[in-house]
DSSP file (Angstrom, degrees, kcal/mol; ACC not computed):
  #  RESIDUE AA STRUCTURE BP1 BP2  ACC     N-H-->O    O-->H-N    N-H-->O    O-->H-N    TCO  KAPPA ALPHA  PHI   PSI    X-CA   Y-CA   Z-CA
    1    1 A M     >        0   0    0      0, 0.0     4,-2.5     0, 0.0     5,-0.2   0.000 360.0 360.0 360.0 -45.5   43.2 -128.5 -202.7
    2    2 A A  H  >  +     0   0    0      1,-0.2     4,-2.3     2,-0.2     5,-0.2   0.896 360.0  49.8 -62.7 -39.1   42.4 -127.5 -206.2
    3    3 A T  H  > S+     0   0    0      2,-0.2     4,-2.7     1,-0.2    -1,-0.2   0.920 110.4  49.7 -65.5 -43.7   41.9 -123.8 -205.1
    4    4 A A  H  > S+     0   0    0      1,-0.2     4,-2.2     2,-0.2    -2,-0.2   0.916 112.5  47.3 -62.2 -43.6   45.2 -123.7 -203.2
    5    5 A L  H  X S+     0   0    0     -4,-2.5     4,-2.2     2,-0.2    -1,-0.2   0.896 112.5  49.8 -65.8 -39.1   47.1 -125.1 -206.2
    6    6 A T  H  X S+     0   0    0     -4,-2.3     4,-2.4    -5,-0.2    -2,-0.2   0.927 110.0  49.8 -65.4 -44.2   45.4 -122.7 -208.6
    7    7 A V  H  X S+     0   0    0     -4,-2.7     4,-2.3     1,-0.2    -2,-0.2   0.912 110.2  51.8 -59.8 -42.8   46.2 -119.7 -206.3
    8    8 A R  H  X S+     0   0    0     -4,-2.2     4,-1.1     1,-0.2    -1,-0.2   0.919 111.4  46.3 -60.2 -44.1   49.8 -120.9 -206.2
    9    9 A E  H  <>S+     0   0    0     -4,-2.2     5,-2.2     2,-0.2    -1,-0.2   0.859 109.1  54.6 -69.4 -34.6   50.0 -121.1 -210.0
   10   10 A I  H ><5S+     0   0    0     -4,-2.4     3,-1.7     1,-0.2    -1,-0.2   0.921 106.4  52.1 -62.8 -42.7   48.4 -117.7 -210.4
   11   11 A R  H 3<5S+     0   0    0     -4,-2.3    -1,-0.2     1,-0.3    -2,-0.2   0.794 105.3  56.5 -63.2 -27.3   51.0 -116.2 -208.1
   12   12 A R  T 3<5S-     0   0    0     -4,-1.1    -1,-0.3    -5,-0.2    -2,-0.2   0.442 133.5 -88.5 -84.5   0.1   53.7 -117.8 -210.3
   13   13 A G  T < 5 +     0   0    0     -3,-1.7    -3,-0.2     1,-0.2    -2,-0.2   0.644  63.3 167.8 106.4  17.3   52.2 -116.0 -213.4
   14   14 A L      < -     0   0    0     -5,-2.2    -1,-0.2    -8,-0.1     3,-0.1  -0.476  36.2-125.5 -62.5 123.8   49.6 -118.3 -214.7
   15   15 A P        -     0   0    0      0, 0.0    -1,-0.1     0, 0.0     2,-0.0  -0.283  32.5 -86.8 -70.4 159.7   47.6 -116.3 -217.2
   16   16 A F        -     0   0    0     51,-0.1     2,-0.3     2,-0.0     3,-0.0  -0.351  46.9-174.3 -64.2 143.2   43.8 -116.0 -216.9
   17   17 A A    >   -     0   0    0     -3,-0.1     3,-2.0     1,-0.0     4,-0.1  -0.991  35.2-124.0-138.0 146.3   41.7 -118.7 -218.6
   18   18 A A  G >  S+     0   0    0     -2,-0.3     3,-1.9     1,-0.3     4,-0.2   0.695 102.4  80.3 -62.5 -17.5   38.0 -119.0 -219.0
   19   19 A T  G >   +     0   0    0      1,-0.3     3,-2.0     2,-0.2    -1,-0.3   0.630  69.3  82.5 -67.2 -10.7   38.2 -122.3 -217.2
   20   20 A R  G X  S+     0   0    0     -3,-2.0     3,-1.6     1,-0.3    -1,-0.3   0.726  75.4  72.8 -65.7 -17.8   38.3 -120.4 -213.9
   21   21 A W  G X> S+     0   0    0     -3,-1.9     3,-1.6     1,-0.3     4,-0.7   0.720  77.7  79.1 -64.5 -18.5   34.6 -120.2 -214.1
   22   22 A S  G <4 S+     0   0    0     -3,-2.0    -1,-0.3     1,-0.3    -2,-0.2   0.682  82.6  63.3 -65.8 -15.9   34.6 -123.9 -213.3
   23   23 A F  G <> S+     0   0    0     -3,-1.6     4,-1.3     1,-0.2    -1,-0.3   0.717  92.4  66.0 -76.8 -20.4   35.1 -123.0 -209.6
   24   24 A I  H <> S+     0   0    0     -3,-1.6     4,-2.6    -4,-0.3     5,-0.2   0.919  94.6  53.9 -70.9 -44.9   31.7 -121.3 -209.5
   25   25 A F  H  X S+     0   0    0     -4,-0.7     4,-2.5     1,-0.2     5,-0.2   0.938 109.1  45.1 -61.0 -51.1   29.5 -124.3 -210.0
   26   26 A P  H  > S+     0   0    0      0, 0.0     4,-2.1     0, 0.0    -1,-0.2   0.897 115.0  49.0 -62.9 -36.1   30.8 -126.5 -207.2
   27   27 A L  H  X S+     0   0    0     -4,-1.3     4,-2.2     2,-0.2    -2,-0.2   0.908 111.0  50.1 -67.4 -40.0   30.8 -123.6 -204.7
   28   28 A G  H  X S+     0   0    0     -4,-2.6     4,-2.5     1,-0.2    -1,-0.2   0.877 109.0  52.3 -62.9 -37.7   27.2 -122.8 -205.8
   29   29 A A  H  X S+     0   0    0     -4,-2.5     4,-2.7     2,-0.2    -2,-0.2   0.894 109.0  50.1 -65.4 -39.4   26.3 -126.4 -205.2
   30   30 A C  H  X S+     0   0    0     -4,-2.1     4,-2.7     2,-0.2     5,-0.2   0.903 110.8  49.5 -64.6 -40.7   27.8 -126.3 -201.7
   31   31 A V  H  X S+     0   0    0     -4,-2.2     4,-2.6     2,-0.2    -2,-0.2   0.941 113.3  46.3 -62.6 -47.1   25.8 -123.1 -201.0
   32   32 A T  H  X S+     0   0    0     -4,-2.5     4,-2.4     2,-0.2    -2,-0.2   0.929 114.9  46.5 -62.3 -46.3   22.6 -124.6 -202.2
   33   33 A G  H  X S+     0   0    0     -4,-2.7     4,-2.4     2,-0.2    -1,-0.2   0.909 114.1  47.1 -63.0 -43.4   23.1 -127.9 -200.3
   34   34 A T  H  X S+     0   0    0     -4,-2.7     4,-2.5     2,-0.2    -1,-0.2   0.886 111.7  51.2 -67.4 -38.3   24.1 -126.1 -197.1
   35   35 A S  H  X S+     0   0    0     -4,-2.6     4,-2.4    -5,-0.2    -2,-0.2   0.913 111.3  47.7 -64.0 -42.2   21.1 -123.7 -197.4
   36   36 A A  H  X S+     0   0    0     -4,-2.4     4,-2.5     2,-0.2    -2,-0.2   0.901 111.6  50.4 -65.2 -40.3   18.8 -126.7 -197.8
   37   37 A L  H  X S+     0   0    0     -4,-2.4     4,-2.6     2,-0.2     6,-0.4   0.899 110.3  50.2 -63.9 -40.3   20.4 -128.5 -194.9
   38   38 A A  H  X S+     0   0    0     -4,-2.5     4,-2.5     8,-0.2     5,-0.3   0.919 112.5  46.6 -63.5 -43.0   19.9 -125.4 -192.8
   39   39 A A  H  < S+     0   0    0     -4,-2.4    -2,-0.2     1,-0.2    -1,-0.2   0.891 115.3  46.4 -66.3 -38.6   16.3 -125.1 -193.8
   40   40 A R  H  < S+     0   0    0     -4,-2.5    -2,-0.2    -5,-0.2    -1,-0.2   0.894 124.5  29.9 -71.4 -41.2   15.6 -128.8 -193.1
   41   41 A T  H  < S-     0   0    0     -4,-2.6    -2,-0.2    -5,-0.2    -3,-0.2   0.731  91.8-136.0 -93.1 -23.5   17.4 -129.0 -189.8
   42   42 A G     <  +     0   0    0     -4,-2.5     2,-0.4    -5,-0.3    -3,-0.1   0.611  48.3 157.4  75.9  11.3   16.8 -125.4 -188.5
   43   43 A S     >  -     0   0    0     -6,-0.4     4,-1.5    -5,-0.3    -1,-0.3  -0.559  39.8-154.1 -76.0 125.7   20.4 -125.4 -187.3
   44   44 A Q  H  > S+     0   0    0     -2,-0.4     4,-2.4     1,-0.2     5,-0.2   0.793  94.8  63.4 -67.3 -27.8   21.9 -121.9 -187.0
   45   45 A L  H  > S+     0   0    0      1,-0.2     4,-2.3     2,-0.2    -1,-0.2   0.939 104.8  44.7 -60.5 -46.9   25.4 -123.4 -187.6
   46   46 A F  H  > S+     0   0    0      2,-0.2     4,-2.5     1,-0.2    -8,-0.2   0.842 109.7  56.6 -67.5 -32.4   24.3 -124.4 -191.1
   47   47 A V  H  X S+     0   0    0     -4,-1.5     4,-2.2     2,-0.2    -2,-0.2   0.946 110.4  43.7 -61.3 -47.6   22.7 -121.0 -191.7
   48   48 A W  H  X S+     0   0    0     -4,-2.4     4,-2.4     2,-0.2    -2,-0.2   0.875 112.4  51.7 -68.6 -36.9   26.0 -119.3 -190.9
   49   49 A I  H  X S+     0   0    0     -4,-2.3     4,-2.7     2,-0.2    -1,-0.2   0.921 110.5  49.8 -63.1 -42.2   28.0 -121.7 -193.0
   50   50 A A  H  X S+     0   0    0     -4,-2.5     4,-2.4     2,-0.2    -2,-0.2   0.891 110.0  50.7 -62.5 -40.0   25.7 -121.1 -195.9
   51   51 A V  H  X S+     0   0    0     -4,-2.2     4,-2.3     2,-0.2    -2,-0.2   0.924 112.0  46.6 -63.9 -44.5   26.0 -117.3 -195.4
   52   52 A V  H  X S+     0   0    0     -4,-2.4     4,-2.3     2,-0.2    -2,-0.2   0.929 113.5  48.3 -64.1 -45.3   29.8 -117.6 -195.5
   53   53 A L  H  X S+     0   0    0     -4,-2.7     4,-2.4     1,-0.2    -1,-0.2   0.886 110.3  52.5 -62.5 -38.1   29.8 -119.9 -198.5
   54   54 A Y  H  X S+     0   0    0     -4,-2.4     4,-2.6     2,-0.2    -1,-0.2   0.914 108.2  50.6 -63.7 -42.1   27.4 -117.5 -200.3
   55   55 A A  H  X S+     0   0    0     -4,-2.3     4,-2.4     1,-0.2    -2,-0.2   0.907 111.3  48.7 -62.2 -40.7   29.8 -114.6 -199.6
   56   56 A L  H  X S+     0   0    0     -4,-2.3     4,-2.9     2,-0.2    -1,-0.2   0.891 110.1  52.4 -64.6 -38.6   32.7 -116.6 -201.0
   57   57 A L  H  X S+     0   0    0     -4,-2.4     4,-2.7     2,-0.2    -2,-0.2   0.931 110.5  46.6 -62.1 -46.3   30.5 -117.5 -204.0
   58   58 A V  H  X S+     0   0    0     -4,-2.6     4,-2.4     2,-0.2    -2,-0.2   0.912 114.1  48.5 -63.2 -42.5   29.8 -113.8 -204.7
   59   59 A A  H  X S+     0   0    0     -4,-2.4     4,-2.6     2,-0.2    -2,-0.2   0.924 112.7  47.5 -63.8 -44.6   33.4 -112.9 -204.2
   60   60 A A  H  X S+     0   0    0     -4,-2.9     4,-2.6     1,-0.2     5,-0.3   0.917 112.1  50.3 -63.1 -42.6   34.6 -115.6 -206.6
   61   61 A W  H  X S+     0   0    0     -4,-2.7     4,-2.6    -5,-0.2    -1,-0.2   0.925 112.0  47.7 -60.8 -44.7   32.0 -114.7 -209.1
   62   62 A A  H  X S+     0   0    0     -4,-2.4     4,-2.5     2,-0.2    -2,-0.2   0.914 112.7  48.1 -64.1 -43.7   33.1 -111.0 -209.0
   63   63 A V  H  X S+     0   0    0     -4,-2.6     4,-2.4     2,-0.2    -2,-0.2   0.946 115.5  43.3 -63.0 -48.5   36.8 -111.9 -209.3
   64   64 A V  H  X S+     0   0    0     -4,-2.6     4,-2.6     1,-0.2    -2,-0.2   0.890 113.4  52.2 -67.2 -38.3   36.3 -114.2 -212.2
   65   65 A A  H  X S+     0   0    0     -4,-2.6     4,-2.5    -5,-0.3    -1,-0.2   0.917 110.5  48.2 -63.4 -42.7   33.9 -111.8 -213.9
   66   66 A C  H  X S+     0   0    0     -4,-2.5     4,-2.6     2,-0.2    -2,-0.2   0.919 113.4  47.1 -63.1 -43.9   36.4 -108.9 -213.6
   67   67 A H  H  X S+     0   0    0     -4,-2.4     4,-2.5     2,-0.2    -2,-0.2   0.885 111.8  51.2 -65.5 -37.9   39.2 -111.0 -215.0
   68   68 A S  H  X S+     0   0    0     -4,-2.6     4,-2.5     2,-0.2    -2,-0.2   0.921 111.4  47.4 -63.9 -43.9   37.0 -112.2 -217.8
   69   69 A L  H  X S+     0   0    0     -4,-2.5     4,-2.4     2,-0.2    -2,-0.2   0.924 112.6  48.7 -63.3 -45.2   36.1 -108.6 -218.7
   70   70 A R  H  X S+     0   0    0     -4,-2.6     4,-2.3     1,-0.2    -2,-0.2   0.908 112.0  49.5 -61.3 -42.1   39.7 -107.5 -218.5
   71   71 A H  H  X S+     0   0    0     -4,-2.5     4,-2.4     1,-0.2    -2,-0.2   0.907 110.3  50.6 -63.4 -42.4   40.7 -110.5 -220.7
   72   72 A A  H  X S+     0   0    0     -4,-2.5     4,-2.1     2,-0.2    -2,-0.2   0.897 110.0  49.9 -63.5 -41.0   38.0 -109.7 -223.3
   73   73 A V  H  X S+     0   0    0     -4,-2.4     4,-2.4     2,-0.2    -2,-0.2   0.923 111.3  48.8 -64.2 -44.2   39.1 -106.0 -223.4
   74   74 A R  H  X S+     0   0    0     -4,-2.3     4,-2.3     1,-0.2    -2,-0.2   0.911 111.1  49.7 -62.0 -42.3   42.7 -107.0 -224.0
   75   75 A Q  H  X S+     0   0    0     -4,-2.4     4,-2.0     1,-0.2    -1,-0.2   0.881 110.6  50.4 -65.1 -37.0   41.7 -109.5 -226.7
   76   76 A R  H  X S+     0   0    0     -4,-2.1     4,-1.4     2,-0.2    -1,-0.2   0.906 109.7  50.4 -67.5 -40.4   39.6 -106.8 -228.4
   77   77 A E  H  X S+     0   0    0     -4,-2.4     4,-0.9     1,-0.2    -2,-0.2   0.896 110.4  50.0 -64.1 -39.3   42.5 -104.4 -228.3
   78   78 A R  H  < S+     0   0    0     -4,-2.3     3,-0.5     1,-0.2    -1,-0.2   0.883 107.8  53.8 -64.8 -37.6   44.8 -107.0 -229.9
   79   79 A A  H  < S+     0   0    0     -4,-2.0    -1,-0.2     1,-0.2    -2,-0.2   0.811 103.8  56.7 -67.9 -28.9   42.3 -107.7 -232.6
   80   80 A R  H  <        0   0    0     -4,-1.4    -1,-0.2     1,-0.2    -2,-0.2   0.769 360.0 360.0 -72.3 -25.7   42.2 -104.0 -233.5
   81   81 A R     <        0   0    0     -4,-0.9    -1,-0.2    -3,-0.5    -2,-0.2   0.493 360.0 360.0 -76.1 360.0   46.0 -103.8 -234.1
């Protein structure tokens, strides 16, 4: 729900904020938990869910990192003026 609301607000022009990094921790916790569950149960279903969640984690990390870098560059350019 939080992700859907955030995406909606971004589409409406919500500027980047460093708080978007807050999405990384819960997703990482889900990946870790699902991976542990897969290892404990041996279930291939949990293995695939963990793989998908990991891919989402990497994608989220990359998106937020790119936005953070872009924001930092813009702030540096503003400071030079």
